[in-house]
C-alpha positions in Angstrom: 114.4 85.2 122.1 113.2 86.4 125.5 109.6 85.4 126.6 108.3 88.9 125.6 109.3 88.1 121.7 107.2 84.7 121.7 103.4 84.5 120.2 100.9 84.7 122.9 97.9 84.8 120.4 96.0 81.3 119.8 94.2 81.0 116.3 90.8 78.8 116.6 89.7 79.5 113.0 89.9 81.6 109.9 87.6 82.7 107.2 88.4 84.6 104.0 85.9 87.4 103.8 87.1 89.2 100.8 89.5 88.8 98.0 90.5 90.8 95.0 93.1 90.8 92.6 95.4 92.7 95.1 93.9 92.1 98.5 92.7 89.4 100.6 90.8 90.0 103.9 90.8 87.1 106.5 88.9 87.2 109.7 90.6 85.0 112.7 88.9 83.9 115.6 91.3 83.8 118.4 92.5 83.9 122.1 94.3 87.0 122.6 97.2 87.4 125.1 94.9 88.0 127.9 93.3 84.7 127.7 90.2 86.1 126.1 88.0 85.2 122.8 88.3 87.9 120.2 88.3 88.5 116.7 91.4 89.6 114.4 91.0 91.0 110.7 94.2 91.1 108.6 94.6 92.4 105.1 97.1 90.2 103.1 98.6 91.9 99.7 99.2 89.8 96.7 102.2 91.7 95.8 105.2 93.2 97.6 105.2 97.3 97.7 107.9 98.6 95.5 109.0 102.4 96.1 111.9 104.0 94.0 113.3 107.5 94.4 115.1 108.3 91.4 117.7 111.0 91.9 119.8 112.4 89.0 123.6 113.8 89.2 122.2 117.4 90.6 119.9 115.5 93.2 116.7 116.4 91.6 113.9 113.7 91.7 110.7 112.8 89.9 107.3 113.2 92.1 104.2 111.0 90.8 100.7 112.7 91.5 97.8 110.8 91.3 94.1 110.7 92.8 94.0 108.2 95.8 90.7 106.4 95.8 90.8 105.4 99.5 91.5 108.7 100.8 89.6 110.9 98.6 92.3 113.1 97.9 95.4 114.0 95.3 98.7 112.6 96.6 102.4 113.4 95.9 104.7 110.5 95.9 107.6 108.8 95.0 107.4 106.2 92.2 105.6 103.3 93.5 104.0 99.9 92.5 103.7 96.4 93.1 105.7 93.3 92.6 104.9 89.7 92.6 106.1 87.8 95.5 108.0 85.3 93.2 109.7 88.2 91.4 113.2 89.8 92.1 111.9 93.0 93.8 114.8 95.0 91.9 113.1 93.7 88.5 109.8 95.4 90.0 111.4 98.7 90.9 112.9 98.9 87.3 109.6 98.2 85.6 107.9 100.5 87.8 110.3 103.3 87.6 109.9 102.9 83.6 105.9 102.7 83.8 105.5 105.8 85.7 108.4 108.2 84.8 109.8 106.7 81.7 113.1 106.4 83.3 115.7 104.1 83.3 118.4 103.9 85.9 121.9 102.3 85.8 122.2 102.0 89.6 119.8 101.0 92.2 120.7 101.2 95.8 118.3 99.4 98.4 117.1 101.8 101.2 115.4 99.8 103.3 112.7 97.2 103.9 109.8 97.8 105.8 106.3 96.6 107.0 104.1 99.4 106.2 101.1 99.0 108.5 101.6 95.8 110.4 98.7 96.1 113.0 96.1 95.1 110.4 98.4 94.2 107.2 101.1 91.9 106.2 101.9 94.5 103.3 105.9 94.5 102.9 107.6 97.4 101.2 111.2 97.3 99.9 112.4 100.8 98.8 115.2 102.2 96.5 117.1 104.9 95.4 118.0 105.1 91.5 120.9 106.6 89.8 122.3 107.2 86.8 119.3 107.8 85.1 118.0 108.3 81.2 114.9 109.5 80.2 112.5 107.8 77.6 108.7 107.0 77.4 106.5 106.3 80.2 104.0 103.2 80.2 101.3 103.7 82.8 98.8 101.4 83.6 95.0 101.8 82.7 94.3 102.3 86.3 97.2 105.1 86.6 96.1 108.9 85.7 99.4 110.2 86.7 101.1 113.5 86.8 104.7 113.6 86.9 106.9 116.8 88.1 110.7 117.2 88.7 111.7 118.9 91.6 115.0 119.1 93.7 115.2 116.8 96.3 115.4 119.9 98.8 111.9 120.9 97.5 110.7 117.0 98.1 112.1 117.1 101.5 110.2 120.4 102.2 107.2 118.7 101.0 107.5 115.8 103.4 108.2 118.1 106.7 105.4 120.6 105.8 102.9 117.5 105.6 102.3 118.0 101.7 103.7 114.5 101.1 102.1 111.9 103.7 102.2 108.6 101.9 104.5 106.4 104.2 106.7 105.1 101.3 107.6 108.3 100.1 108.4 109.7 103.7 110.6 106.9 104.7 112.5 106.9 101.2 113.0 110.6 101.4 113.9 111.1 104.9 116.1 108.2 105.1 117.8 109.4 101.5 118.2 112.9 103.3 120.1 111.4 106.0 122.1 109.3 103.6 122.9 112.1 101.3 124.2 114.4 104.1 126.4 111.7 105.2 127.8 111.3 101.4 126.7 107.7 101.3 124.7 107.8 98.2 
């Protein structure tokens, strides 16, 4: 590790300022890399973010639409949810896919692992492609008022490129899958 890759922040104190079942906000009093006192706030997530891009044999996918309260707008996304830190992320992916779409996949391919907003959050996401799909009944949670639509993967890609899909997990999954599909890898 070179000297630019070492921690140049000093933590003086920390205080939890807010906590809910989903997140915790901690304020840190710090000395920043320039040697000056500062404050840093970090949002810690109580679950891993899980995203699943289902693709059938004809490369159709299912998008989930819902009102996103923080954005005050409707959002089309891949299937997403939270997985407890102590649970196998693949088990979380299977549960979320069934809950939101009613789909059961025979095969999962891990697309990537990513930090969603590392300047203010420790949220960590794992994204999958789900293949060999079978339809069953969905089981949404009470906080989910979902609309599900089946579209071609080409349409989902167009929606990302045209700014109709702006959710980060969805964009990364669709763009990476687009590249892997073109290379014949998924």
